[in-house]
C-alpha positions in Angstrom: 118.7 99.4 94.9 119.7 95.9 96.1 116.1 95.2 97.3 114.3 95.9 94.0 114.1 92.2 93.1 112.0 91.6 96.2 109.5 94.2 95.0 109.4 92.6 91.6 109.0 89.1 93.0 106.3 90.2 95.4 104.4 92.2 92.8 104.9 89.9 89.9 103.8 86.7 91.7 100.9 88.3 93.6 99.6 90.0 90.4 99.8 86.6 88.6 98.2 84.7 91.5 95.3 87.2 91.8 94.8 88.0 88.1 95.2 84.4 86.7 95.0 81.7 89.3 92.1 83.0 91.4 90.3 84.3 88.4 90.6 81.0 86.6 89.4 79.2 89.8 86.4 81.5 90.0 85.6 81.0 86.3 85.7 77.2 86.8 83.4 77.5 89.9 81.0 79.7 88.0 80.8 78.3 84.5 82.2 74.7 84.6 79.8 73.0 87.1 78.7 70.5 84.5 82.3 69.1 84.6 82.7 66.5 87.3 86.1 67.8 88.4 85.1 71.4 88.8 85.3 71.5 92.6 88.7 69.8 92.7 90.1 72.3 90.2 88.6 75.3 91.9 89.9 74.2 95.3 93.3 73.4 93.9 93.7 76.8 92.2 92.4 78.8 95.2 94.5 76.8 97.7 97.6 77.4 95.6 96.8 81.1 95.6 96.2 81.3 99.3 99.2 79.3 100.3 101.5 81.4 98.0 100.0 84.7 99.0 101.0 84.6 102.6 104.8 84.2 102.1 104.7 86.7 99.3 102.9 89.1 101.6 105.7 88.7 104.1 108.2 89.2 101.3 107.1 92.9 101.2 108.4 93.1 104.8 111.8 91.9 103.7 111.7 94.3 100.8 111.5 97.3 103.2 114.6 96.3 105.2 112.6 94.5 107.8 111.4 97.7 109.5 107.7 97.1 108.7 107.5 100.5 106.9 105.6 98.9 104.1 102.7 98.4 106.4 102.1 102.1 106.9 100.9 102.5 103.4 97.3 101.8 102.4 98.5 99.1 100.0 100.6 97.4 102.7 97.9 97.5 105.4 95.3 96.3 102.9 97.6 93.6 101.7 97.7 92.1 105.2 93.9 92.4 105.6 93.5 90.9 102.1 95.8 88.0 102.8 93.9 87.1 106.0 90.6 87.5 104.2 91.7 85.1 101.5 92.5 82.5 104.1 89.1 83.0 105.8 87.5 82.8 102.4 89.1 79.4 101.8 88.0 78.1 105.1 84.5 79.3 104.5 84.4 77.6 101.1 85.7 74.4 102.6 82.9 74.5 105.2 80.2 75.6 102.7 80.9 72.8 100.3 81.7 70.2 103.0 85.1 69.7 101.3 86.6 67.7 104.1 83.5 65.9 105.4 84.9 62.4 104.9 88.5 63.2 106.1 87.7 65.3 109.1 84.1 64.4 110.0 83.1 68.0 109.2 79.4 67.3 108.9 76.6 69.7 109.8 72.9 69.0 110.4 72.2 72.6 109.5 71.8 72.8 105.7 70.5 76.4 106.0 73.7 77.5 107.6 75.8 75.8 104.9 73.6 77.5 102.2 74.2 80.8 103.9 78.0 80.2 104.1 78.0 79.2 100.4 76.2 82.5 99.5 78.7 84.5 101.6 81.6 82.6 100.1 80.5 83.4 96.6 79.8 87.1 97.3 83.1 87.6 99.1 85.0 85.7 96.3 83.6 88.1 93.7 84.4 91.1 95.8 87.9 89.9 96.4 88.6 89.6 92.6 87.5 93.2 92.1 89.4 94.5 95.1 92.5 92.5 94.0 92.6 94.6 90.9 92.6 97.7 92.9 95.3 96.3 95.2 97.5 95.6 92.2 97.1 99.1 90.9 97.9 100.5 94.4 101.0 98.3 94.5 102.2 99.6 91.2 101.7 103.2 92.5 103.6 102.3 95.8 106.5 100.9 93.8 106.7 103.8 91.4 104.4 106.9 91.8 105.3 108.0 88.3 103.8 104.8 86.9 100.5 106.6 86.1 101.9 109.8 84.7 101.6 110.1 81.0 104.7 111.2 79.3 104.2 113.2 76.1 106.9 113.7 73.5 106.6 116.7 71.4 
């Protein structure tokens, strides 16, 4: 199959992004707040993950000969939703932490709204890490349904 490398690129990179990059970014945000550079490291890792996720999501379209047939599976549909949610999650985090207040004038006079956004950002982030694990397993199954079958040798 000439298109198999697309699957491997799509799955390999997205699995790495969601199981290493975003996980590390989440760990930094959760446990390294005493370090002055925690927010910069967290934002960098999450931005890299979000920016790379979108083209890798589109790579699945190319892997299925451009017909869009990948998007009829639960894994495919959920991948699109997940990619969009990751983007929204990043924007919510940027607002919640006033990340661009100096560059863009993004300042609010509503600290309760920012606190609520921060709470939603944290909750959605944790949920996305759990759901990403499921999505990786669904992708492995989509790639090869025999992946989960145990082969016994007697």
